[in-house]
C-alpha positions as CSV (number, residue, x, y, z in Angstrom):
1,M,-0.9,-6.7,16.1
2,R,-3.7,-7.8,13.6
3,K,-4.9,-11.3,13.6
4,M,-5.6,-12.9,10.2
5,P,-7.6,-16.0,9.7
6,S,-5.8,-19.3,9.3
7,Q,-5.0,-20.8,5.9
8,K,-7.4,-23.6,6.7
9,S,-10.3,-21.2,7.5
10,I,-9.6,-19.2,4.2
11,Y,-9.6,-22.5,2.2
12,K,-12.8,-23.7,3.9
13,F,-14.6,-20.4,3.2
14,W,-13.8,-20.4,-0.5
15,H,-14.9,-24.1,-0.9
16,Q,-18.2,-23.6,0.9
17,L,-21.4,-21.9,-0.2
18,G,-20.4,-18.2,0.6
19,G,-17.1,-18.3,-1.2
20,R,-18.5,-20.4,-4.1
21,E,-21.2,-17.8,-4.7
22,I,-18.6,-15.0,-4.9
23,L,-16.5,-17.1,-7.3
24,S,-19.4,-18.0,-9.5
25,K,-20.1,-14.2,-10.0
26,H,-16.7,-14.2,-11.7
27,S,-17.2,-17.5,-13.5
28,I,-14.5,-19.1,-11.4
29,T,-14.4,-22.6,-9.9
30,L,-11.8,-23.8,-7.5
31,E,-10.9,-27.5,-7.6
32,V,-10.5,-29.3,-4.3
33,Q,-7.1,-31.1,-4.2
34,F,-6.2,-34.1,-2.1
35,D,-2.8,-35.4,-1.0
36,S,-1.9,-39.1,-1.2
37,F,-3.5,-39.7,2.2
38,G,-6.8,-38.3,1.1
39,K,-6.4,-35.1,3.1
40,T,-7.3,-31.7,1.5
41,K,-4.3,-29.8,0.2
42,L,-4.0,-26.1,0.8
43,D,-2.7,-25.3,-2.7
44,C,-2.4,-21.9,-4.5
45,F,-5.8,-20.9,-5.8
46,A,-4.2,-19.6,-9.0
47,C,-1.6,-22.1,-10.1
48,G,-2.1,-25.1,-7.9
49,S,1.4,-25.0,-6.4
50,S,1.8,-26.3,-2.8
51,E,5.1,-24.5,-2.2
52,N,5.2,-21.4,0.1
53,I,1.5,-20.8,0.4
54,Q,0.6,-17.4,1.7
55,R,-2.5,-15.6,2.9
56,C,-3.1,-12.8,0.3
57,H,-5.5,-9.9,0.2
58,I,-7.9,-9.6,-2.8
59,D,-8.3,-5.9,-2.1
60,A,-5.2,-4.6,-0.4
61,R,-5.5,-2.9,3.0
62,S,-4.0,0.2,1.4
63,V,-7.2,0.5,-0.7
64,G,-9.7,-0.3,2.1
65,G,-9.5,-4.1,2.1
66,N,-9.9,-6.0,5.3
67,D,-8.5,-9.2,6.9
68,E,-11.8,-11.1,6.6
69,V,-11.8,-14.6,4.9
70,S,-13.9,-13.1,2.1
71,N,-11.0,-10.8,1.2
72,L,-8.2,-13.4,1.5
73,H,-7.0,-16.0,-0.9
74,L,-4.2,-18.6,-0.6
75,L,-1.5,-18.0,-3.2
76,C,2.0,-19.3,-3.6
77,A,4.8,-16.7,-3.3
78,R,5.1,-16.3,-7.1
79,C,1.4,-15.7,-7.6
80,H,1.3,-13.4,-4.7
81,V,3.9,-11.2,-6.2
82,E,2.2,-11.5,-9.6
83,S,-1.1,-10.2,-8.1
84,E,0.3,-7.6,-5.7
85,M,-0.8,-4.6,-7.8
86,L,-4.2,-5.9,-8.7
87,S,-7.5,-5.4,-6.8
88,G,-11.2,-5.5,-7.6
89,E,-12.2,-6.6,-11.0
90,R,-8.6,-6.7,-12.2
91,Y,-7.7,-9.3,-9.6
92,W,-10.7,-11.5,-10.5
93,I,-9.7,-11.4,-14.2
94,W,-6.1,-12.3,-13.3
95,L,-7.3,-15.2,-11.1
96,K,-9.6,-16.6,-13.8
97,N,-6.9,-16.4,-16.4
98,M,-4.4,-18.1,-14.0
99,I,-6.8,-20.9,-13.4
100,E,-7.8,-21.4,-17.0
101,N,-4.3,-21.0,-18.5
102,H,-0.9,-21.8,-17.3
103,W,0.4,-18.9,-15.1
104,C,3.3,-18.0,-17.4
105,Y,0.9,-17.4,-20.3
106,F,-0.9,-14.7,-18.4
107,T,2.4,-13.1,-17.3
108,E,3.5,-13.0,-20.9
109,H,0.2,-11.4,-21.8
110,I,0.8,-8.6,-19.3
111,L,4.3,-8.0,-20.6
112,N,3.2,-7.9,-24.2
113,R,0.4,-5.5,-23.3
114,R,2.9,-3.1,-21.7
115,E,5.3,-3.3,-24.6
116,K,2.5,-2.6,-27.1
117,L,1.7,0.5,-25.1
118,G,5.3,1.6,-25.2
119,F,6.6,0.5,-21.8
120,S,10.3,-0.4,-21.4
121,N,12.5,-1.1,-18.4
122,E,15.1,1.2,-19.9
123,K,12.7,4.1,-20.1
124,L,11.5,3.4,-16.5
125,L,15.1,3.5,-15.3
126,D,15.7,6.7,-17.3
127,V,12.6,8.4,-15.8
128,Y,13.8,7.3,-12.3
129,K,17.3,8.7,-12.8
130,K,16.2,12.0,-14.3
131,S,13.0,12.7,-12.3
132,G,13.0,10.5,-9.2
133,L,10.8,7.8,-7.7
134,D,7.5,9.5,-7.9
135,A,7.9,10.1,-11.6
136,A,8.9,6.4,-12.1
137,I,5.8,5.3,-10.2
138,E,3.7,7.6,-12.3
139,Y,5.2,6.1,-15.5
140,M,4.5,2.5,-14.2
141,A,0.9,3.5,-13.2
142,Y,0.2,4.7,-16.7
143,F,0.8,1.1,-18.0
144,E,-1.0,-0.7,-15.2
145,S,-4.2,1.4,-14.8
146,D,-7.2,2.2,-17.0
147,T,-8.8,4.9,-14.9
148,Q,-7.5,7.7,-12.7
149,S,-8.9,5.8,-9.6
150,D,-6.8,2.8,-10.7
151,V,-3.8,5.0,-11.1
152,E,-4.1,6.4,-7.6
153,S,-4.7,3.0,-6.1
154,F,-1.7,1.5,-8.0
155,K,0.6,4.4,-6.9
156,S,-0.4,4.0,-3.3
157,S,0.0,0.3,-3.3
158,F,3.3,0.4,-5.2
159,K,4.8,3.0,-2.8
160,E,3.8,0.8,0.1
161,K,5.5,-2.2,-1.4
162,L,8.7,-0.2,-2.2
163,E,8.9,1.1,1.4
164,K,8.6,-2.5,2.7
165,L,11.3,-3.6,0.2
166,K,13.6,-0.7,1.2
167,K,13.2,-1.6,4.9
168,L,14.0,-5.2,4.2
169,A,17.0,-4.3,2.1
170,D,18.3,-1.9,4.7
171,K,17.9,-4.6,7.4
172,N,19.7,-7.2,5.3
173,H,22.4,-4.7,4.5
174,S,23.0,-3.8,8.1
175,E,23.3,-7.5,9.2
């Protein structure tokens, strides 16, 4: 079983010199938040929520990311899901936009971009029904990726997520 750093150690890294240097390369500043007793709050780095905070990989393990504090951020469940398919520069752009704008603005931006390129949920479902899961993932990857390397990374990460969801659904169904 792998051992990931604690939320506190992740927070500490990103608010000290090493983490701040990485953030400044992406023109990002994280604000330190305090609770009513003056203690540091472990809030979502992207939206500031304090609900359901999770340790999240910047670069997914499926694309070579590790469990070091320099590759982990604290995100709420909503932002974690939002950023699941992002890695590298795309993740940093997402994070910067999340910090500078309200999170729903950026989500709307992504959906608008997909629609402008011709994406539709109906078409995705149609592709899935006619050609199967791999074709549906390929369709999604087209709208999520700018380079062939990004496409392969997206497909790999997306398949991994789908397998986890299927296992969870199967487990819940059998109970």
